[in-house]
RODO-2510 file (C-alpha; in nm, 4 decimals, decimal comma):
residues 274
     n   res          X          Y          Z
     1     m     2,3055    -0,2445    -0,0727
     2     a     2,1428     0,0536     0,0932
     3     s     2,0557     0,0058     0,4575
     4     g     1,6963    -0,1019     0,5164
     5     i     1,6270    -0,1741     0,1486
     6     a     1,5541    -0,5331     0,0488
     7     v     1,5644    -0,6394    -0,3157
     8     h     1,3413    -0,9179    -0,4456
     9     r     1,2228    -1,0535    -0,7790
    10     a     0,8616    -1,0642    -0,8962
    11     e     0,7411    -1,2952    -1,1716
    12     l     0,4474    -1,1485    -1,3607
    13     r     0,1669    -1,3504    -1,5171
    14     d     0,3383    -1,3729    -1,8550
    15     g     0,6626    -1,4979    -1,6986
    16     l     0,8392    -1,1622    -1,7104
    17     v     1,0683    -1,1222    -1,4088
    18     l     1,1233    -0,7784    -1,2568
    19     p     1,3492    -0,6986    -0,9608
    20     y     1,2114    -0,4581    -0,7058
    21     a     1,3286    -0,2779    -0,3974
    22     e     1,1136    -0,2793    -0,0866
    23     t     1,1312    -0,0908     0,2385
    24     g     0,9167     0,0154     0,5308
    25     s     0,6437    -0,1422     0,7401
    26     p     0,4348    -0,4284     0,5946
    27     d     0,1344    -0,2675     0,7624
    28     g     0,2043     0,0752     0,6171
    29     a     0,0317     0,2596     0,3362
    30     k     0,1401     0,1111     0,0036
    31     v     0,3503     0,3360    -0,2204
    32     v     0,4905     0,2269    -0,5572
    33     l     0,7744     0,4276    -0,7142
    34     v     0,7812     0,4188    -1,0956
    35     h     1,1115     0,5069    -1,2607
    36     g     1,1633     0,6805    -1,5929
    37     y     1,3503     0,6290    -1,9159
    38     a     1,6747     0,4246    -1,8981
    39     d     1,6608     0,4089    -1,5173
    40     s     1,6062     0,1267    -1,2672
    41     w     1,4888     0,1106    -0,9077
    42     w     1,8301     0,2503    -0,8089
    43     t     1,7236     0,5958    -0,9289
    44     f     1,5092     0,6125    -0,6138
    45     e     1,7741     0,4870    -0,3703
    46     p     1,8172     0,8265    -0,1937
    47     l     1,4391     0,8633    -0,1742
    48     l     1,3909     0,5105    -0,0402
    49     r     1,6327     0,5909     0,2422
    50     g     1,4438     0,9102     0,3222
    51     l     1,0833     0,7915     0,3227
    52     p     0,9438     0,7168     0,6687
    53     p     0,9332     0,3509     0,7775
    54     s     0,5614     0,3895     0,8389
    55     l     0,5113     0,3587     0,4613
    56     h     0,5410     0,0295     0,2735
    57     v     0,7333     0,1275    -0,0386
    58     y     0,8031    -0,0719    -0,3537
    59     a     1,0238     0,0321    -0,6456
    60     p     1,0135    -0,2101    -0,9401
    61     t     1,2578    -0,2041    -1,2305
    62     q     1,0710    -0,2022    -1,5616
    63     r     1,1183    -0,4532    -1,8403
    64     g     1,4383    -0,4040    -2,0384
    65     h     1,6000    -0,1940    -1,7685
    66     g     1,8544    -0,2741    -1,4984
    67     e     1,8434    -0,6400    -1,3991
    68     a     1,4907    -0,6956    -1,5350
    69     d     1,4155    -0,9382    -1,8157
    70     k     1,4743    -0,7845    -2,1573
    71     p     1,2187    -0,9063    -2,4120
    72     p     1,2476    -0,7806    -2,7719
    73     d     0,9272    -0,5747    -2,7557
    74     g     0,6614    -0,4342    -2,5235
    75     y     0,8052    -0,0871    -2,4607
    76     l     0,5108     0,1395    -2,5358
    77     p     0,3867     0,3426    -2,2369
    78     e     0,0698     0,1329    -2,2265
    79     d     0,2780    -0,1881    -2,2199
    80     l     0,4763    -0,0602    -1,9232
    81     a     0,1536     0,0490    -1,7532
    82     l     0,0134    -0,3037    -1,7885
    83     d     0,3384    -0,4369    -1,6406
    84     l     0,2883    -0,2033    -1,3453
    85     v    -0,0588    -0,3437    -1,2772
    86     a     0,0753    -0,6980    -1,3190
    87     f     0,3545    -0,6177    -1,0726
    88     m     0,1006    -0,4973    -0,8178
    89     d    -0,0912    -0,8210    -0,8674
    90     a     0,2250    -1,0301    -0,8298
    91     v     0,3262    -0,8791    -0,4968
    92     g    -0,0259    -0,8564    -0,3576
    93     i    -0,0887    -0,4817    -0,3734
    94     g    -0,4567    -0,4043    -0,4090
    95     r    -0,4384    -0,0252    -0,3993
    96     a    -0,1427     0,2093    -0,3733
    97     v    -0,0191     0,5604    -0,4102
    98     l     0,1767     0,5719    -0,7369
    99     v     0,4802     0,8004    -0,7520
   100     g     0,6101     0,8524    -1,1050
   101     g     0,9501     1,0037    -1,1750
   102     s     1,0091     1,1702    -1,5134
   103     s     0,8554     0,9518    -1,7886
   104     g     0,7631     0,6955    -1,5232
   105     g     0,4822     0,9329    -1,4378
   106     i     0,3242     0,8540    -1,7738
   107     q     0,2849     0,4862    -1,6870
   108     a     0,1606     0,5863    -1,3421
   109     r    -0,1036     0,8213    -1,4795
   110     i    -0,2198     0,5651    -1,7388
   111     v    -0,2850     0,3242    -1,4520
   112     a    -0,4568     0,5965    -1,2485
   113     g    -0,6840     0,6818    -1,5411
   114     r    -0,7650     0,3276    -1,6528
   115     y    -0,7611     0,1409    -1,3224
   116     p    -0,8891     0,3919    -1,0666
   117     d    -0,9761     0,1126    -0,8214
   118     r    -0,6030     0,0324    -0,7925
   119     v    -0,4797     0,3854    -0,7218
   120     v    -0,5337     0,5874    -0,4046
   121     g    -0,3329     0,8905    -0,5118
   122     l    -0,0791     1,0024    -0,7694
   123     v     0,2488     1,1939    -0,7330
   124     l     0,4215     1,3218    -1,0474
   125     l     0,7861     1,4225    -1,0039
   126     g     0,9183     1,6137    -1,3046
   127     v     0,6730     1,4478    -1,5428
   128     p     0,6132     1,5773    -1,8975
   129     a     0,2719     1,6546    -2,0401
   130     e     0,4209     1,5628    -2,3788
   131     l     0,7634     1,5066    -2,5335
   132     a     0,7181     1,5176    -2,9105
   133     g     0,8420     1,8430    -3,0624
   134     k     1,0820     1,9326    -2,7836
   135     p     1,4171     2,0224    -2,9471
   136     a     1,6226     1,8461    -2,6791
   137     v     1,4177     1,5293    -2,7155
   138     t     1,4352     1,5414    -3,0943
   139     e     1,8138     1,5704    -3,0681
   140     l     1,8218     1,2799    -2,8235
   141     w     1,6174     1,0659    -3,0633
   142     e     1,8604     1,1333    -3,3467
   143     t     2,1336     0,9805    -3,1317
   144     v     1,9294     0,7005    -2,9758
   145     r     1,7899     0,5721    -3,3037
   146     g     2,1461     0,4894    -3,4115
   147     l     2,2654     0,3323    -3,0851
   148     q     2,4363    -0,0045    -3,1041
   149     d     2,5421    -0,2476    -2,8353
   150     p     2,7294    -0,1917    -2,6181
   151     v     2,5833     0,1530    -2,5509
   152     d     2,8598     0,4123    -2,5217
   153     r     2,9298     0,5099    -2,1607
   154     a     3,0114     0,8714    -2,2484
   155     f     2,6661     0,9067    -2,4047
   156     a     2,4984     0,7648    -2,0930
   157     e     2,7035     0,9908    -1,8665
   158     n     2,6115     1,3026    -2,0628
   159     f     2,2464     1,1995    -2,0681
   160     s     2,2272     1,1572    -1,6902
   161     a     2,4412     1,4587    -1,5995
   162     g     2,2246     1,6858    -1,8137
   163     m     1,9146     1,6225    -1,6061
   164     t     2,0110     1,8201    -1,2958
   165     a     2,0576     2,1869    -1,2145
   166     e     2,3300     2,1086    -0,9602
   167     p     2,5774     1,8186    -0,9474
   168     v     2,4711     1,5172    -0,7457
   169     g     2,7049     1,2800    -0,5629
   170     r     2,9564     1,1257    -0,7988
   171     g     2,9110     0,7749    -0,6601
   172     f     2,5346     0,7919    -0,6983
   173     l     2,5588     0,9276    -1,0518
   174     e     2,8021     0,6526    -1,1469
   175     t     2,5541     0,3949    -1,0190
   176     v     2,2745     0,5549    -1,2225
   177     v     2,4939     0,5414    -1,5337
   178     d     2,5938     0,1805    -1,4629
   179     e     2,2262     0,0889    -1,4345
   180     s     2,1341     0,2710    -1,7570
   181     l     2,4018     0,0777    -1,9434
   182     k     2,2297    -0,2485    -1,8485
   183     a     1,9557    -0,1498    -2,0927
   184     p     2,0528    -0,2707    -2,4424
   185     a     2,0314    -0,0398    -2,7406
   186     h     1,6924    -0,1724    -2,8510
   187     v     1,5416    -0,0796    -2,5123
   188     w     1,6777     0,2753    -2,5297
   189     r     1,5408     0,2991    -2,8826
   190     e     1,1994     0,1381    -2,8475
   191     t     1,1158     0,3008    -2,5146
   192     l     1,1893     0,6476    -2,6507
   193     r     1,0077     0,5684    -2,9747
   194     g     0,7031     0,4730    -2,7700
   195     l     0,7156     0,7983    -2,5741
   196     l     0,7401     1,0013    -2,8950
   197     e     0,4736     0,8160    -3,0907
   198     t     0,2154     0,8008    -2,8100
   199     d    -0,0288     1,0881    -2,7569
   200     l     0,0944     1,1661    -2,4070
   201     r    -0,1669     1,4343    -2,3449
   202     a    -0,4340     1,1693    -2,3898
   203     t    -0,2818     0,9783    -2,0966
   204     l    -0,3999     1,2582    -1,8692
   205     a    -0,7633     1,1681    -1,9329
   206     g    -0,9798     1,0125    -1,6659
   207     i    -0,7570     1,0781    -1,3639
   208     l    -0,9840     1,1481    -1,0687
   209     v    -0,7606     1,0503    -0,7763
   210     p    -0,5841     1,3148    -0,5634
   211     t    -0,2733     1,4225    -0,7514
   212     l     0,0411     1,6095    -0,6463
   213     v     0,2633     1,7628    -0,9150
   214     v     0,6259     1,8474    -0,8279
   215     w     0,8380     2,0532    -1,0674
   216     g     1,1840     2,2081    -1,0427
   217     d     1,2011     2,5598    -1,1835
   218     q     1,5413     2,4874    -1,3422
   219     d     1,4140     2,1826    -1,5304
   220     p     1,5961     2,1803    -1,8687
   221     l     1,3121     1,9878    -2,0357
   222     l     0,9832     2,0932    -1,8793
   223     t     0,8276     2,4375    -1,8499
   224     r     0,5896     2,5764    -1,5905
   225     e     0,3292     2,6098    -1,8666
   226     e     0,3565     2,2390    -1,9352
   227     q     0,2908     2,1595    -1,5719
   228     q    -0,0189     2,3770    -1,6006
   229     v    -0,1428     2,1444    -1,8755
   230     i    -0,1332     1,8614    -1,6229
   231     l    -0,3001     2,0706    -1,3528
   232     d    -0,5785     2,1745    -1,5913
   233     a    -0,6384     1,8139    -1,7009
   234     v    -0,6503     1,6551    -1,3540
   235     p    -0,9293     1,7866    -1,1306
   236     g    -0,8131     1,9038    -0,7907
   237     s    -0,4433     1,8493    -0,8582
   238     r    -0,1932     2,0800    -0,6943
   239     l     0,1603     2,1932    -0,7717
   240     i     0,4716     2,2295    -0,5580
   241     v     0,7574     2,4218    -0,7202
   242     y     1,1140     2,3467    -0,6108
   243     e     1,3313     2,6504    -0,6695
   244     g     1,6772     2,5901    -0,8139
   245     v     1,6046     2,2244    -0,8943
   246     g     1,6305     2,0521    -1,2315
   247     h     1,4455     1,7629    -1,3936
   248     v     1,5026     1,4975    -1,1250
   249     p     1,4018     1,6384    -0,7851
   250     y     1,4354     1,2976    -0,6196
   251     w     1,8087     1,3066    -0,7068
   252     e     1,8693     1,6677    -0,6105
   253     r     1,6339     1,7090    -0,3128
   254     p     1,5373     1,3656    -0,1800
   255     e     1,5315     1,5140     0,1705
   256     r     1,2452     1,7397     0,0554
   257     v     1,0653     1,4990    -0,1767
   258     a     1,0363     1,2327     0,0955
   259     p     0,8394     1,4433     0,3454
   260     d     0,6267     1,5922     0,0664
   261     i     0,5259     1,2398    -0,0379
   262     a     0,4703     1,1366     0,3248
   263     d     0,2510     1,4428     0,3879
   264     f     0,0514     1,3686     0,0722
   265     v    -0,0064     1,0084     0,1771
   266     r    -0,1114     1,1152     0,5271
   267     g    -0,3680     1,3456     0,3717
   268     l    -0,5401     1,0604     0,1908
   269     q    -0,8202     0,8575     0,3412
   270     g    -0,7425     0,4881     0,3806
   271     p    -0,4459     0,4548     0,1401
   272     g    -0,2723     0,1325     0,0619
   273     g    -0,5489    -0,1209     0,1243
   274     t    -0,4967    -0,4618    -0,0314
***
């Protein structure tokens, strides 16, 4: 286990049990990290080690993923957003800064739009405006729709390795792949189906909290124009571009993402109240 990171289990109102990582000061501003497709809290391990101890950081694993409970259904973005609110309730978080990585940013922005009293600010790290119609995603769906248990490791390795512009540490990547393989085939399938069948642009509506958008200019999935869609939809949002970085900046540049998040939180008034 990473130094300074404690792992607990939260039972939500409906009995669903989610593991979560926690670090930092109990008196610090509350920050909740929301992982993306086929990941777990481990995807944020380098970032958790880099965030200042003055923040109180939580990183839950979503249903179906990692060591979380794996019900047969409930994998639409709005389902996962409701889980996120229920998680905050379960661990006693009144308001927090939500940090969404990749598709995790969709759940985070649904919560920000629908439950503005629970969200102090929003950080979107490599988050799509939409996914339907992207050739790479369409190709992924053609494979995922036919997945069977156990999910093939070579497929999971190729999926994870294709997200970055530069190689990341082999040990870390192996852990990410190991975690992704804990998701059964139906979770891979139904989570991606939900992302493709949901109007993701509509999830940008109603966000009025301060919002930071981070995008790597070597992202193989997301364009600069797509990030502009987010900026245009969210009043007052701002963009930071990471040069030479791919889809997962918190893998490739955690040493930069951490202070950018910390600076954003410091710029907010009264974050993290319960």
